[in-house]
Steps between C-alpha positions, in 0.01 A plus 500: 500500500128386524347800312469308173277244679233759578250621232317825558166632375490829307392672822805375686324229701645150511342271236715190547792373697680201341664256750769283347757267644842665539829355623607792709703329784852381452753284683870520417755281669869444453751277677717193471575163662832348602497124544795277605484119544772263615521133574796295638549156641578507871576170673230251410249766400448814289507866607276724291504880537283751324461880531237708327517884528245735356563867440199725436585834328151631431144406579306810380125522465318776312134553588212653304598851602854466354672482839797255509621346827807278518462234769839331457650476845171535685467228757241655723142378530329802337324357192253783435492693176663265251629191667791376715865540432796257514851523647789603276694192604379150583741213554411134545776241572460125552765251615413126487699195585360164392644153567302183449140544634595808703482865398572802710453859392557856617319791337571869541280785382599866491257794448656839450393799709277755332230760528164479667332702221666672198241779510610603852831648623666441832792662691742247365435627145639803329266799483300407806305778677251464779292755312449281197153357479639150414755499781518198736699432816686220325482359153746227553440121518785288632644202310436134602693176489333162552665159543309174444605140569367187330561123510367213300536120534383253242403161649703230341222246476136599513321218313565639158381847596717811508472634859689795621517653854570872518543760771588873502542817694388827347655823626756313710631821667143615586544838332217753551383671184591873453234738610297650217146561646190569301141384478634170355693415820819576671736401221502395132337158526607405154881572520567428876431218739236613749493165696848447633661161545285215380544122479365259248517120445325252287496200269494500116383193324483408126284210387 
């Protein structure tokens, strides 16, 4: 495909090689989102619920050699040779109850199980053979569910300033991330929580 960029001398030696910019790589993705929101008065306050689900059908990259790799459903930490993948399903849900100056929230996050690397094949996949050069002892990465809590309180009188106290707990159930070791770490640091349960508190002020 590059022959027309090379000019030859009458004796067959190379006279000139023209280098031009070419858009040879390609990224194709396909999926859809499902979003549901609901609000209802409960007692003296309001209950708000929202759910956002993302379905990824394809995340295919084509490199300069023409090789196409689909990384939809890849949740491992192997990012070599074209980039990282994404789970086929991600779901985020948020439930908030607000009454007066107080607001309480519970957040849930689900990450679907997937493959460590779409270029490898493990015993849980069809066609696996230990004799294959791309075989691996397991190509499966487990799913994960995280639960977070949050609370806010707006001070009723702060000298004309808007002052809010907040506190929260991330990864309430202290879930360990699924194992997906590579030179980047023991798991996918982008998708999963590598820290465990964490607490935060602070003050927000608007002048």
